[in-house]
MARLUM-212963 format. One record per residue (C-alpha): y negated, z, x negated. Coordinates in steps of 0.001 Angstrom, whole numbers. Layout:
// MARLUM-212963
[r [Y; Z; X]]
...
END
This chain:
// MARLUM-212963
[r [246; 60; 0]]
[r [-3767; -607; -1116]]
[r [-5286; 2046; -2324]]
[r [-8345; 3193; -1238]]
[r [-11454; 4413; -3729]]
[r [-14544; 3716; -4869]]
[r [-17305; 2582; -2693]]
[r [-16332; 1224; 647]]
[r [-19726; 545; 2727]]
[r [-20435; 131; 6232]]
[r [-20936; -3709; 7559]]
[r [-23770; -3472; 10177]]
[r [-23714; -5349; 12783]]
[r [-26388; -8016; 12672]]
[r [-28399; -9376; 16055]]
[r [-30784; -11747; 16705]]
[r [-34050; -11205; 18066]]
[r [-32964; -11535; 21307]]
[r [-30287; -8903; 20580]]
[r [-27175; -11053; 20796]]
[r [-25161; -11370; 17755]]
[r [-25936; -13032; 14658]]
[r [-22505; -14203; 13259]]
[r [-23935; -15905; 10195]]
[r [-26515; -13129; 9417]]
[r [-23263; -10343; 9300]]
[r [-21286; -12772; 7120]]
[r [-23983; -12917; 4605]]
[r [-24472; -9011; 4439]]
[r [-20288; -9288; 4002]]
[r [-20698; -11602; 1371]]
[r [-23299; -9513; -574]]
[r [-20987; -6505; -210]]
[r [-17913; -8394; -1464]]
[r [-20327; -9897; -4912]]
[r [-22046; -6535; -5602]]
[r [-18481; -5013; -6501]]
[r [-17985; -3121; -3599]]
[r [-14023; -1847; -3525]]
[r [-13956; -2300; 240]]
[r [-15692; -2575; 3210]]
[r [-15922; -578; 6708]]
[r [-16692; -2221; 10252]]
[r [-17538; -1202; 13044]]
[r [-18960; 2490; 12160]]
[r [-21850; 4399; 13373]]
[r [-24206; 2123; 11343]]
[r [-22410; -793; 12653]]
[r [-24256; 596; 15920]]
[r [-20480; 523; 16975]]
[r [-21385; 2158; 20545]]
[r [-23674; -303; 21290]]
[r [-21062; -2854; 21110]]
[r [-18951; -4101; 24087]]
[r [-15047; -3924; 23506]]
[r [-14960; -7818; 23437]]
[r [-17544; -7977; 20977]]
[r [-15903; -5317; 18740]]
[r [-12690; -6936; 18788]]
[r [-14050; -10516; 18218]]
[r [-16035; -9551; 15125]]
[r [-12923; -7605; 13688]]
[r [-11206; -10693; 13999]]
[r [-13524; -12567; 12147]]
[r [-14625; -10165; 9379]]
[r [-10543; -10449; 8648]]
[r [-10986; -13925; 8325]]
[r [-13941; -13649; 6177]]
[r [-12282; -11204; 4091]]
[r [-9176; -13572; 3426]]
[r [-7835; -10115; 1500]]
[r [-10697; -9972; -1013]]
[r [-11407; -6224; -1028]]
[r [-9792; -3747; 1429]]
[r [-10871; -3434; 4804]]
[r [-11041; -104; 6798]]
[r [-11365; -1160; 10400]]
[r [-14093; 1479; 12792]]
[r [-11459; 2147; 15760]]
[r [-13662; 4931; 17159]]
[r [-13529; 5564; 20764]]
[r [-13223; 8618; 23428]]
[r [-10345; 6342; 25275]]
[r [-7309; 6675; 23491]]
[r [-6135; 3364; 24780]]
[r [-9065; 1672; 23459]]
[r [-9216; 3284; 20201]]
[r [-5516; 1894; 19944]]
[r [-6630; -1465; 20885]]
[r [-9512; -1562; 18187]]
[r [-6992; -231; 15201]]
[r [-4160; -2947; 16247]]
[r [-7206; -5584; 16364]]
[r [-7978; -3984; 12720]]
[r [-4305; -4166; 11336]]
[r [-4004; -7709; 12951]]
[r [-6933; -8456; 10972]]
[r [-5470; -7349; 7707]]
[r [-6984; -3881; 7599]]
[r [-5593; -1361; 5243]]
[r [-6674; 1879; 7859]]
[r [-8489; 2642; 10914]]
[r [-11302; 5119; 10755]]
[r [-11818; 6829; 13831]]
[r [-14049; 9414; 14646]]
[r [-12883; 12894; 16239]]
[r [-13187; 12424; 19779]]
[r [-15511; 14940; 21682]]
[r [-12870; 14849; 24500]]
[r [-10310; 17242; 22747]]
[r [-12887; 19626; 20429]]
[r [-10925; 22149; 22042]]
[r [-8044; 21049; 22575]]
[r [-5751; 20734; 19303]]
[r [-2723; 19180; 20831]]
[r [-4925; 16853; 22587]]
[r [-6352; 15740; 19506]]
[r [-3264; 15350; 17684]]
[r [-1579; 13624; 20426]]
[r [-4557; 10595; 20369]]
[r [-4019; 10382; 16226]]
[r [-567; 10167; 16706]]
[r [-568; 7447; 19302]]
[r [-3215; 5365; 17416]]
[r [-1053; 5864; 14431]]
[r [1999; 4536; 16173]]
[r [257; 1993; 18236]]
[r [-1549; 227; 15196]]
[r [1033; 1103; 12176]]
[r [-1745; 1142; 9871]]
[r [-3060; 4355; 8096]]
[r [-5714; 6548; 9835]]
[r [-8780; 7867; 8446]]
[r [-10306; 10710; 10046]]
[r [-14074; 10623; 10248]]
[r [-15140; 14048; 10887]]
[r [-18865; 13832; 11253]]
[r [-21111; 16554; 12705]]
[r [-22724; 16629; 16021]]
[r [-24017; 14661; 17539]]
[r [-22043; 11924; 16417]]
[r [-18832; 13807; 16332]]
[r [-17954; 17498; 16647]]
[r [-17857; 18762; 13225]]
[r [-13782; 19694; 13715]]
[r [-13208; 23067; 11094]]
[r [-11375; 22109; 8390]]
[r [-8598; 24362; 9161]]
[r [-7216; 21598; 12340]]
[r [-8755; 18941; 10347]]
[r [-6359; 19906; 7305]]
[r [-3638; 20890; 10565]]
[r [-3450; 17195; 11758]]
[r [-3171; 16168; 8290]]
[r [-214; 18033; 7979]]
[r [1358; 17092; 11540]]
[r [322; 13482; 11932]]
[r [1912; 11486; 8978]]
[r [-125; 8336; 9438]]
[r [-3333; 10550; 8901]]
[r [-3743; 9634; 5061]]
[r [-7686; 9717; 4831]]
[r [-10483; 11960; 5817]]
[r [-14020; 10969; 5892]]
[r [-16100; 14608; 5738]]
[r [-19494; 14557; 6702]]
[r [-20080; 17726; 8136]]
[r [-22296; 20090; 5942]]
[r [-22010; 21285; 3255]]
[r [-19688; 18231; 2280]]
[r [-18948; 19267; -1296]]
[r [-17426; 22371; -331]]
[r [-16041; 20912; 2894]]
[r [-14100; 18776; 627]]
[r [-13186; 21033; -2269]]
[r [-11666; 23322; 882]]
[r [-10382; 20381; 2667]]
[r [-8087; 19157; -386]]
[r [-6543; 22802; -1011]]
[r [-6010; 23437; 2790]]
[r [-4156; 19711; 3067]]
[r [-2736; 19179; -385]]
[r [-475; 16412; -484]]
[r [-875; 15623; 2919]]
[r [-4193; 13145; 2142]]
[r [-4057; 10497; -110]]
[r [-8137; 10965; -620]]
[r [-11055; 12434; 817]]
[r [-14132; 10321; 1159]]
[r [-18060; 11579; 1104]]
[r [-20228; 9787; 3764]]
[r [-23762; 11017; 5048]]
[r [-25149; 7667; 3421]]
[r [-24241; 8764; -129]]
[r [-26662; 11543; -162]]
[r [-24516; 14244; -1820]]
[r [-22485; 11862; -3563]]
[r [-22313; 13230; -7264]]
[r [-21617; 16688; -5847]]
[r [-18631; 15363; -3679]]
[r [-17262; 13197; -6505]]
[r [-17486; 16161; -8953]]
[r [-15376; 18031; -6277]]
[r [-12736; 15362; -6061]]
[r [-13890; 12773; -3593]]
[r [-12301; 9759; -4125]]
[r [-15285; 7406; -3314]]
[r [-18146; 7250; -670]]
[r [-18546; 4955; 2520]]
[r [-22557; 4787; 2506]]
[r [-24742; 2266; 4180]]
[r [-24848; -1214; 2612]]
[r [-28466; -1824; 1734]]
[r [-27938; -1142; -2023]]
[r [-24304; -1216; -2780]]
[r [-25180; -2975; -6343]]
[r [-26617; 521; -7029]]
[r [-23769; 2381; -5467]]
[r [-20977; 391; -7368]]
[r [-23228; 1054; -10430]]
[r [-23246; 4888; -10050]]
[r [-19432; 5452; -9482]]
[r [-18714; 3299; -11987]]
[r [-20816; 5649; -14552]]
[r [-19160; 8436; -12995]]
[r [-15674; 7387; -13497]]
[r [-16160; 5830; -16833]]
[r [-17529; 9744; -17692]]
[r [-20880; 8616; -18086]]
[r [-22260; 11212; -15743]]
[r [-25889; 11741; -16702]]
[r [-26287; 7924; -15954]]
[r [-24678; 8421; -12654]]
[r [-26758; 11491; -11843]]
[r [-29780; 9198; -12976]]
[r [-29223; 6662; -10748]]
[r [-28402; 9074; -7918]]
[r [-31914; 10708; -8429]]
[r [-33531; 7338; -7899]]
[r [-31630; 6499; -4927]]
[r [-32959; 10129; -3013]]
[r [-36202; 8694; -2047]]
[r [-34860; 5785; -100]]
[r [-31872; 7635; 1348]]
[r [-34039; 10697; 2694]]
[r [-36124; 8134; 4358]]
[r [-32659; 6225; 5581]]
[r [-31470; 10004; 7286]]
[r [-34525; 9647; 9260]]
[r [-34607; 5841; 10101]]
[r [-30862; 5160; 10198]]
[r [-30015; 1810; 11155]]
[r [-33600; 621; 11504]]
[r [-34159; 1356; 7401]]
[r [-30900; -255; 6418]]
[r [-32006; -3656; 8169]]
[r [-35291; -3474; 6947]]
[r [-33953; -3367; 3586]]
[r [-31535; -6341; 4226]]
[r [-34770; -8454; 5668]]
[r [-36913; -7597; 2773]]
[r [-33678; -8780; 274]]
[r [-33389; -12001; 2375]]
[r [-30207; -11714; 4036]]
[r [-31167; -11051; 7508]]
[r [-33436; -12845; 9948]]
[r [-34121; -10321; 11864]]
[r [-33953; -6170; 11962]]
[r [-33126; -5939; 15511]]
[r [-31415; -2669; 16500]]
[r [-29563; -2329; 19831]]
[r [-29764; 1319; 19254]]
[r [-32215; 3660; 20129]]
[r [-34236; 5638; 17451]]
[r [-37737; 6066; 15815]]
[r [-39353; 2835; 14570]]
[r [-40944; 2197; 11061]]
[r [-44694; 1909; 11689]]
[r [-47345; 135; 9170]]
[r [-47067; 3435; 6752]]
[r [-43661; 3372; 6814]]
[r [-43391; -88; 5860]]
[r [-45488; 509; 2826]]
[r [-43958; 3324; 2031]]
[r [-40409; 1428; 2119]]
[r [-42161; -1047; -56]]
[r [-43333; 1104; -2372]]
[r [-39852; 2857; -2958]]
[r [-38035; -715; -3338]]
[r [-40474; -1661; -5743]]
[r [-39619; 1518; -7936]]
[r [-35934; 267; -7546]]
[r [-36910; -2837; -8543]]
[r [-35052; -3087; -12341]]
[r [-31810; -1790; -10328]]
[r [-32161; -4527; -7414]]
[r [-32399; -7666; -9685]]
[r [-29038; -9028; -7989]]
[r [-30649; -12172; -5663]]
[r [-28604; -11681; -2633]]
[r [-29906; -14891; -713]]
[r [-28728; -16881; -3641]]
[r [-25442; -15845; -4325]]
[r [-24577; -15303; -823]]
[r [-25352; -18575; 258]]
END
C-alpha cells in the first residue's frame, strides 16, 4: 500500500464568477500542487468548501480528479458526511478514482454515541475497501473528539490507519494520540493550515495537510526538517506565519485570493459564507506576498500550462 507522508494539500473547488464549478481552473491548481512537489493531494476537504457542493458535484469532481491525477501522487478523497450512506458513496467514488484513503470528519450525530461512531467508520471502510483517515477537527467544523475515543476507534476499526488531528493544542494531542493508539495507526497528520507544523513534526507527525496556496514553500520546509536542517525549516515556518494568520481569518477566500494573484485561477468566488477582504486587507495581502516573493519565484501559470 502507498505510504502517506509529507505535504498533502487540500485542493480547493474553483468556481466561476457565476458560482458554477470551473473544472479547468480546478485542474490548473491540481497541476500546480503536483509540480510543487507535494507528496499527495486531498479533495474535498473543509478548504474545498465540501459542504457547499451537491452530492452529484462531489462524485463528479472526485472521478475527474482521479482521472487528472493518473496515479502521479497519492489521492486522499474527502468523504465527510453526516449521512452514513453518503459517506460510503463518497469513499467508494474515491476508491474507483484510485484514492489510497478516505478522510472523514467525525460526524456530529455520534458525538455522544461511541458505538454509533464506531459503526459509522466500520461501514465507511467496509463499503469502500480503502483506508480511513479520521479527521478530528474542533467545533464548529467537527466535534473535537477526546483522544481516548479516537484511539479506541483506531483499535476497534482495523480500517482506520490515519488521523488528521486539528483540535488544539495539536502538538500535545499528536503526542498523546500516538501513545494511546500505538501500532493501530500508521500515521498522524497535522492540519490547521500548517500554523503549528514544526511542533507537530517534532512530536512525530508524518506530515501536514494545509491549504494549497504556498505548496512549494511547505514542501521545502518539510524537506529541510526531514533532512535534519531544522533551523532552515524553522526560518521558513516563521516567514509563513503572517500569511497563515491571515488565512486563519479569511480561510478559503484568502487561499483563492492568493491563487488569483499567482495566475492560477480566473475567479476568487466562494460559495461558503465568511468575512470578505476589503481594500486594506487586499493591500496587506499584497505586502505579505511581496515579503515572500523570493520563496515563491515558481511560475505556476507557466508550469501548469
